[in-house]
C-alpha positions, -999 to +999 in steps of 0.1 A: +000+000+000+012+035-009+020+054+024+004+088+029+034+102+048+054+123+022+088+111+035+078+075+035+063+079+000+095+096-012+116+067+002+093+041-015+097+059-049+135+058-044+134+021-037+113+016-068+137+034-091+166+012-077+146-019-085+143-030-049+105-036-048+086-068-055+063-070-085+032-061-066+047-030-049+064-019-082+030-020-099+014+002-073+042+028-076+040+027-114+003+036-111+010+063-086+036+079-109+012+079-138-017+095-118+001+117-092+021+146-105+038+153-072+050+116-071+064+120-106+083+151-094+097+130-066+109+104-091+126+130-111+143+144-080+155+109-071+169+104-107+187+137-104+201+126-070+213+093-084+228+110-114+248+134-091+260+104-071+271+085-102+290+116-114+312+115-083+324+080-092+354+075-115+345+064-150+353+027-157+352+011-191+333-022-193+355-052-184+369-075-210+345-102-198+315-080-203+328-069-238+330-106-246+294-112-236+282-082-256+301-093-287+288-129-283+252-116-279+255-095-310+271-123-330+303-104-336+337-120-341+371-107-333+391-101-365+423-122-366+454-102-360+482-105-386+509-129-377+547-122-376+552-135-412+525-111-425+540-081-407+575-090-421+562-093-456+543-060-454+575-044-441+596-059-470+570-048-495+573-012-482+610-012-486+607-025-522+583+003-531+605+029-516+633+018-540+616+037-569+609+074-566+579+071-589+564+043-569+567+062-537+550+093-553+521+071-565+518+053-531+517+086-512+491+100-536+469+070-533+472+064-495+472+100-482+434+104-482+431+071-464+458+079-438+441+112-430+406+096-427+409+087-390+416+124-382+385+135-400+362+108-387+342+114-356+347+095-323+329+063-316+310+057-284+295+027-266+268+026-239+259-005-219+224+000-205+219-018-172+191-022-147+193+004-119+211-012-090+219-043-110+253-036-124+258-073-135+227-074-157+232-054-189+201-054-210+209-033-241+240-020-258+243+013-278+270+019-304+275+053-319+296+051-351+320+077-363+294+092-386+270+097-356+246+069-364+233+052-333+225+015-330+205+001-300+206-036-297+189-059-271+209-083-250+177-097-233+142-105-244+120-082-223+083-087-220+064-054-220+030-055-203+000-048-225-008-011-228+028-001-220+057+009-241+095+013-239+107+049-245+143+059-253+158+090-237+191+109-235+203+136-212+234+158-216+228+186-192+203+181-163+194+218-166+180+211-201+162+180-190+159+147-209+151+144-246+130+116-261+145+096-289+113+077-296+097+044-287+115+011-288+101-024-296+111-048-269+138-072-281+142-054-314+172-034-326+168+003-334+188+025-357+187+063-355+205+088-378+230+113-366+205+142-373+181+128-347+208+120-321+229+151-323+265+152-311+273+125-285+296+133-256+315+111-231+294+106-200+261+114-218+232+096-202+209+072-221+180+053-206+149+032-214+118+038-193+084+020-191+057+044-203+020+043-213+013+031-248+022+059-272+049+073-248+051+096-219+023+122-217+049+147-205+081+161-219+100+138-195+099+102-183+068+094-163+075+057-157+103+037-140+138+035-154+144+000-167+179+004-181+204+032-178+240+039-188+265+065-199+285+069-231+322+059-230+347+064-258+351+032-277+385+016-281+401+021-315+412-015-315 
Protein backbone atom coordinates (compact mmCIF):
# COMPACT_ATOMS: atom_id res chain seq x y z
CA UNK A 1 0.00 0.00 0.00
CA UNK A 2 1.24 3.48 -0.86
CA UNK A 3 2.04 5.41 2.36
CA UNK A 4 0.42 8.81 2.93
CA UNK A 5 3.42 10.22 4.77
CA UNK A 6 5.41 12.29 2.23
CA UNK A 7 8.82 11.12 3.48
CA UNK A 8 7.80 7.46 3.46
CA UNK A 9 6.33 7.91 -0.01
CA UNK A 10 9.54 9.56 -1.21
CA UNK A 11 11.62 6.67 0.19
CA UNK A 12 9.33 4.13 -1.50
CA UNK A 13 9.72 5.86 -4.87
CA UNK A 14 13.51 5.83 -4.44
CA UNK A 15 13.44 2.08 -3.74
CA UNK A 16 11.27 1.62 -6.82
CA UNK A 17 13.74 3.43 -9.08
CA UNK A 18 16.55 1.24 -7.74
CA UNK A 19 14.57 -1.90 -8.54
CA UNK A 20 14.28 -3.00 -4.91
CA UNK A 21 10.50 -3.59 -4.79
CA UNK A 22 8.64 -6.80 -5.52
CA UNK A 23 6.32 -7.02 -8.52
CA UNK A 24 3.16 -6.06 -6.60
CA UNK A 25 4.75 -3.04 -4.90
CA UNK A 26 6.36 -1.91 -8.16
CA UNK A 27 2.98 -2.04 -9.94
CA UNK A 28 1.45 0.18 -7.26
CA UNK A 29 4.23 2.75 -7.56
CA UNK A 30 4.01 2.72 -11.37
CA UNK A 31 0.32 3.55 -11.15
CA UNK A 32 1.04 6.28 -8.60
CA UNK A 33 3.63 7.93 -10.87
CA UNK A 34 1.18 7.94 -13.77
CA UNK A 35 -1.65 9.48 -11.77
CA UNK A 36 0.07 11.74 -9.22
CA UNK A 37 2.15 14.64 -10.55
CA UNK A 38 3.82 15.27 -7.17
CA UNK A 39 4.95 11.64 -7.08
CA UNK A 40 6.35 12.01 -10.60
CA UNK A 41 8.32 15.05 -9.43
CA UNK A 42 9.71 12.98 -6.55
CA UNK A 43 10.85 10.38 -9.07
CA UNK A 44 12.63 13.04 -11.12
CA UNK A 45 14.30 14.38 -7.97
CA UNK A 46 15.53 10.88 -7.14
CA UNK A 47 16.87 10.40 -10.67
CA UNK A 48 18.73 13.70 -10.42
CA UNK A 49 20.11 12.64 -7.02
CA UNK A 50 21.28 9.26 -8.35
CA UNK A 51 22.81 11.01 -11.36
CA UNK A 52 24.78 13.36 -9.10
CA UNK A 53 26.04 10.40 -7.08
CA UNK A 54 27.14 8.54 -10.20
CA UNK A 55 28.96 11.65 -11.43
CA UNK A 56 31.18 11.50 -8.35
CA UNK A 57 32.37 8.01 -9.22
CA UNK A 58 35.39 7.54 -11.48
CA UNK A 59 34.54 6.40 -14.99
CA UNK A 60 35.29 2.74 -15.72
CA UNK A 61 35.23 1.11 -19.12
CA UNK A 62 33.34 -2.21 -19.31
CA UNK A 63 35.48 -5.19 -18.35
CA UNK A 64 36.90 -7.53 -21.03
CA UNK A 65 34.52 -10.24 -19.80
CA UNK A 66 31.51 -7.96 -20.31
CA UNK A 67 32.77 -6.93 -23.77
CA UNK A 68 33.04 -10.63 -24.65
CA UNK A 69 29.43 -11.22 -23.56
CA UNK A 70 28.23 -8.24 -25.56
CA UNK A 71 30.10 -9.32 -28.70
CA UNK A 72 28.76 -12.87 -28.33
CA UNK A 73 25.19 -11.61 -27.90
CA UNK A 74 25.53 -9.46 -31.04
CA UNK A 75 27.09 -12.29 -33.02
CA UNK A 76 30.33 -10.38 -33.57
CA UNK A 77 33.68 -12.04 -34.13
CA UNK A 78 37.11 -10.74 -33.35
CA UNK A 79 39.11 -10.11 -36.49
CA UNK A 80 42.29 -12.22 -36.59
CA UNK A 81 45.43 -10.22 -35.96
CA UNK A 82 48.17 -10.46 -38.59
CA UNK A 83 50.91 -12.92 -37.73
CA UNK A 84 54.66 -12.20 -37.61
CA UNK A 85 55.15 -13.47 -41.17
CA UNK A 86 52.47 -11.10 -42.49
CA UNK A 87 54.01 -8.14 -40.68
CA UNK A 88 57.47 -9.03 -42.06
CA UNK A 89 56.16 -9.33 -45.61
CA UNK A 90 54.34 -6.00 -45.37
CA UNK A 91 57.52 -4.37 -44.14
CA UNK A 92 59.55 -5.92 -46.96
CA UNK A 93 57.01 -4.76 -49.53
CA UNK A 94 57.26 -1.21 -48.21
CA UNK A 95 61.03 -1.20 -48.64
CA UNK A 96 60.71 -2.51 -52.18
CA UNK A 97 58.28 0.28 -53.05
CA UNK A 98 60.53 2.95 -51.64
CA UNK A 99 63.30 1.83 -53.98
CA UNK A 100 61.62 3.65 -56.86
CA UNK A 101 60.85 7.35 -56.56
CA UNK A 102 57.91 7.12 -58.91
CA UNK A 103 56.37 4.27 -56.94
CA UNK A 104 56.74 6.24 -53.73
CA UNK A 105 55.01 9.25 -55.26
CA UNK A 106 52.13 7.11 -56.47
CA UNK A 107 51.84 5.34 -53.13
CA UNK A 108 51.67 8.62 -51.22
CA UNK A 109 49.11 10.03 -53.64
CA UNK A 110 46.88 6.97 -53.25
CA UNK A 111 47.23 6.44 -49.50
CA UNK A 112 47.25 10.01 -48.22
CA UNK A 113 43.42 10.39 -48.16
CA UNK A 114 43.13 7.05 -46.36
CA UNK A 115 45.83 7.92 -43.84
CA UNK A 116 44.08 11.19 -43.04
CA UNK A 117 40.62 9.63 -42.71
CA UNK A 118 40.90 8.73 -38.99
CA UNK A 119 41.63 12.38 -38.18
CA UNK A 120 38.52 13.50 -40.04
CA UNK A 121 36.24 10.79 -38.69
CA UNK A 122 34.20 11.39 -35.57
CA UNK A 123 34.70 9.50 -32.34
CA UNK A 124 32.87 6.25 -31.60
CA UNK A 125 30.99 5.66 -28.35
CA UNK A 126 29.53 2.65 -26.58
CA UNK A 127 26.85 2.59 -23.90
CA UNK A 128 25.93 -0.48 -21.85
CA UNK A 129 22.39 -0.03 -20.51
CA UNK A 130 21.92 -1.81 -17.20
CA UNK A 131 19.10 -2.20 -14.72
CA UNK A 132 19.34 0.38 -11.92
CA UNK A 133 21.08 -1.22 -8.98
CA UNK A 134 21.87 -4.34 -11.02
CA UNK A 135 25.32 -3.61 -12.45
CA UNK A 136 25.84 -7.25 -13.46
CA UNK A 137 22.75 -7.37 -15.68
CA UNK A 138 23.20 -5.44 -18.93
CA UNK A 139 20.06 -5.39 -21.04
CA UNK A 140 20.90 -3.29 -24.10
CA UNK A 141 24.01 -1.98 -25.79
CA UNK A 142 24.31 1.26 -27.76
CA UNK A 143 26.98 1.88 -30.36
CA UNK A 144 27.49 5.30 -31.93
CA UNK A 145 29.55 5.09 -35.11
CA UNK A 146 32.05 7.67 -36.30
CA UNK A 147 29.40 9.20 -38.60
CA UNK A 148 27.03 9.71 -35.64
CA UNK A 149 24.62 6.87 -36.44
CA UNK A 150 23.25 5.19 -33.31
CA UNK A 151 22.52 1.47 -33.00
CA UNK A 152 20.51 0.15 -30.04
CA UNK A 153 20.65 -3.65 -29.71
CA UNK A 154 18.94 -5.85 -27.10
CA UNK A 155 20.88 -8.34 -24.98
CA UNK A 156 17.73 -9.70 -23.32
CA UNK A 157 14.18 -10.48 -24.41
CA UNK A 158 12.01 -8.20 -22.28
CA UNK A 159 8.26 -8.68 -21.99
CA UNK A 160 6.41 -5.37 -22.00
CA UNK A 161 2.97 -5.45 -20.34
CA UNK A 162 -0.04 -4.77 -22.53
CA UNK A 163 -0.82 -1.09 -22.79
CA UNK A 164 2.78 -0.12 -21.99
CA UNK A 165 5.75 0.89 -24.14
CA UNK A 166 9.51 1.30 -23.92
CA UNK A 167 10.71 4.85 -24.49
CA UNK A 168 14.29 5.85 -25.28
CA UNK A 169 15.78 8.99 -23.69
CA UNK A 170 19.06 10.86 -23.53
CA UNK A 171 20.34 13.55 -21.18
CA UNK A 172 23.40 15.77 -21.61
CA UNK A 173 22.75 18.64 -19.21
CA UNK A 174 20.34 18.12 -16.28
CA UNK A 175 19.40 21.79 -16.57
CA UNK A 176 18.02 21.13 -20.07
CA UNK A 177 16.17 17.98 -19.05
CA UNK A 178 15.91 14.66 -20.90
CA UNK A 179 15.12 14.41 -24.61
CA UNK A 180 13.02 11.62 -26.08
CA UNK A 181 14.55 9.56 -28.89
CA UNK A 182 11.31 7.71 -29.56
CA UNK A 183 9.68 4.40 -28.71
CA UNK A 184 11.49 1.06 -28.80
CA UNK A 185 10.10 -2.38 -29.59
CA UNK A 186 11.08 -4.85 -26.87
CA UNK A 187 13.76 -7.24 -28.07
CA UNK A 188 14.15 -5.43 -31.41
CA UNK A 189 17.18 -3.41 -32.59
CA UNK A 190 16.81 0.27 -33.39
CA UNK A 191 18.82 2.48 -35.74
CA UNK A 192 18.73 6.26 -35.51
CA UNK A 193 20.46 8.79 -37.81
CA UNK A 194 22.97 11.34 -36.58
CA UNK A 195 20.53 14.17 -37.33
CA UNK A 196 18.12 12.82 -34.72
CA UNK A 197 20.75 11.99 -32.10
CA UNK A 198 22.91 15.10 -32.25
CA UNK A 199 26.51 15.22 -31.07
CA UNK A 200 27.26 12.54 -28.46
CA UNK A 201 29.61 13.28 -25.57
CA UNK A 202 31.51 11.08 -23.15
CA UNK A 203 29.39 10.63 -20.03
CA UNK A 204 26.13 11.38 -21.85
CA UNK A 205 23.21 9.59 -20.20
CA UNK A 206 20.91 7.20 -22.05
CA UNK A 207 17.97 5.32 -20.56
CA UNK A 208 14.93 3.21 -21.35
CA UNK A 209 11.77 3.79 -19.33
CA UNK A 210 8.43 2.00 -19.13
CA UNK A 211 5.70 4.37 -20.28
CA UNK A 212 2.03 4.28 -21.26
CA UNK A 213 1.28 3.12 -24.80
CA UNK A 214 2.23 5.93 -27.16
CA UNK A 215 4.91 7.29 -24.84
CA UNK A 216 5.12 9.59 -21.85
CA UNK A 217 2.35 12.21 -21.73
CA UNK A 218 4.91 14.70 -20.45
CA UNK A 219 8.11 16.11 -21.89
CA UNK A 220 10.04 13.85 -19.51
CA UNK A 221 9.92 10.23 -18.33
CA UNK A 222 6.81 9.39 -16.32
CA UNK A 223 7.51 5.71 -15.70
CA UNK A 224 10.29 3.73 -14.04
CA UNK A 225 13.79 3.52 -15.44
CA UNK A 226 14.35 -0.01 -16.74
CA UNK A 227 17.86 0.42 -18.14
CA UNK A 228 20.36 3.24 -17.82
CA UNK A 229 23.98 3.89 -18.82
CA UNK A 230 26.55 6.48 -19.86
CA UNK A 231 28.48 6.86 -23.10
CA UNK A 232 32.15 5.87 -23.02
CA UNK A 233 34.68 6.43 -25.78
CA UNK A 234 35.06 3.18 -27.68
CA UNK A 235 38.49 1.64 -28.10
CA UNK A 236 40.07 2.08 -31.49
CA UNK A 237 41.20 -1.54 -31.45
